[in-house]
N, C-alpha and C positions, 0 to 999 in steps of 0.2 A: 503493500499501501501505500507505503513512502516513497519508493519512486514513481508510483504515478502521481504521486502529490509537488514533488519536484520537475515531471517533463509537464505538468497541464499549465506551469505560466504563459512558457513561450509557445504555445499552439493559438492565441487569441489574433496577434498580427496577422497569421495565416488568413485566417478566416477574415479579417474585416478589411487587408489589402493588397488579397489575390484578383480583386477583379476592379482596383482602380492603380497597384504599382507593384507590377510582378518583384521586381527587385527588393524592393522592402520583402515583400510578403515571402520571399526565394530566400532572402538572409535571414530570415524571423525562425523558418521552418528548419532549412539547416543548422539553426542554432540549437534550438531546440531538439533537434533529433543528437545530434553531437553531445549532448549534454544530458540526454536523457542514455547513448550508449557507451559517455564516459563514466554517469553513476553506475550503471548497467555492468558495467567491466570492473568498476572496485566492487560492487558488492559479490560477482565471481571470483575474484580474486579473494575476497575472504571467504569465501565457502558457505555464503548465503542464497547464492540463488547458482545453477545454472543458466549456460546461452540462449536455450529452448524458452527460460521464462521470460529470462531478457529480451527476447526478439517478441514472443506472444504479448507481451507489457506494450513494448510500443505499438504493436498495430493496434491492440484492442483501446490504448488511448487516444490515439489517432480515430478509429472510427466512431467510439464514441465523440470526440467533441465535435465528429461532423453531424454527425446525429441533432448533437445538442444546440451545435449553428442553427441545422435549417431548422427545428421545430423552435426556435426562438427568433429567429428569424420570417416565419409565417406568420406565428402570434403577433409581429410586431405589425407586418404588413396587411395583417386583419384589421387592427386597431388604429 
């Protein structure tokens, strides 16, 4: 759970800026992925996680962020 909490703050700029500014969006996405992988690598070296745990967590966080973004965006457009 701590990994997800650390990875999540880097994701919102990707969703906010991906249609407006591709450079800012890609930078924030790459920053989030690199930070998440760095934290994951440390957890692997500590013996707390396996590589598959880190890869699955990265994917699940991205998918969850995508779903929440579209859910919030649809609610915002309705109001």
